[in-house]
C-alpha positions in Angstrom: 0.0 0.0 0.0 1.2 3.5 -0.7 0.1 6.5 1.3 1.3 10.1 1.2 2.3 12.4 3.9 2.5 16.0 2.6 4.2 19.0 4.2 3.0 22.1 2.4 4.5 25.6 2.5 7.1 25.0 5.2 8.6 28.5 5.2 12.2 29.4 6.0 14.4 32.6 5.9 17.6 31.5 4.3 20.7 32.7 2.3 20.7 30.8 -0.9 21.4 32.2 -4.3 24.0 32.9 -6.9 24.3 36.6 -6.2 26.3 37.9 -3.3 23.4 40.0 -2.1 21.2 37.0 -1.9 23.7 35.2 0.3 24.1 38.2 2.6 20.6 39.6 2.8 18.7 36.3 2.5 15.1 35.8 1.6 12.0 33.7 1.9 12.0 30.1 0.8 9.2 27.6 1.0 9.3 23.8 0.8 6.7 21.2 -0.1 7.5 17.6 0.6 5.5 14.6 -0.6 6.5 11.5 1.3 5.2 8.2 -0.2 5.2 5.5 2.4 2.9 2.8 3.9 1.4 4.1 7.1 -1.5 1.5 7.2 -0.1 -0.2 10.4 0.3 3.2 12.1 -3.2 4.1 11.2 -4.7 0.8 12.4 -2.9 1.0 15.7 -2.9 4.8 16.0 0.8 4.7 16.8 3.2 7.5 15.8 6.2 5.1 16.1 4.9 3.1 13.1 4.9 6.0 10.7 7.2 8.9 9.6 6.9 11.7 12.1 6.3 14.9 10.1 7.4 17.1 13.0 10.8 15.5 12.9 10.9 15.8 9.1 10.1 19.5 9.3 12.8 20.1 11.9 15.3 18.1 9.8 14.5 20.1 6.7 14.9 23.3 8.6 18.3 22.2 9.7 19.3 21.3 6.2 18.1 24.7 4.8 20.0 26.6 7.5 23.3 24.7 7.8 24.8 25.7 4.4 24.3 28.3 1.7 23.7 26.9 -1.8 23.7 28.8 -5.2 20.9 26.8 -6.6 17.4 25.8 -5.3 17.8 22.8 -7.5 20.8 21.7 -5.3 18.9 22.4 -2.1 15.9 20.3 -3.3 18.1 17.4 -4.3 20.0 17.4 -1.0 16.8 17.5 1.0 15.4 14.6 -1.0 18.6 12.5 -0.6 19.0 13.2 3.1 15.4 12.3 3.9 15.7 9.1 1.9 18.8 8.2 3.9 17.4 9.1 7.2 13.9 7.5 6.9 14.0 4.0 5.3 10.2 3.8 5.3 10.1 6.4 2.5 9.4 4.6 -0.8 9.4 7.8 -2.9 9.8 11.5 -2.2 9.0 14.7 -4.0 10.6 18.0 -2.8 9.7 21.4 -4.2 11.6 24.5 -3.2 10.2 28.0 -3.9 12.3 31.1 -3.8 10.7 34.6 -3.6 12.1 38.0 -4.4 14.0 36.6 -7.3 16.4 39.0 -9.0 15.4 38.5 -12.6 15.0 42.0 -13.8 11.2 41.7 -13.9 8.3 40.8 -11.7 7.5 37.2 -10.9 5.9 35.7 -7.8 8.5 33.0 -7.2 10.7 30.4 -8.9 10.3 26.7 -8.0 12.5 23.6 -8.5 11.2 20.1 -7.9 13.0 16.8 -7.4 11.3 13.4 -7.4 13.3 10.3 -6.2 12.6 6.7 -5.3 14.2 4.7 -2.6 16.5 2.0 -4.2 16.5 -0.3 -1.2 
């Protein structure tokens, strides 16, 4: 069975970007994470220990976003996906979307987004 746990619009203030100003001033970033897993046993037993704790996942994503500056949101999305797959063996597949606001493109856009989808090879 495949179930999905979704974390939507997790918001962080971070210092990612190619331009020096982005890495010094920082900006708003959002993350969506789709975790494909089987939580049927957890649901039957109403037991958090039998599923993936989204509070822990959120805190781990926050740590990843804050611990290092990256030029590309593509890199950040890939690293988050890889680290979550390594840390939580119950994840069968994961989708990570990173949104960046206040993008210096010489025009007006709401945000830019990069998405990574990976499957667990175990």
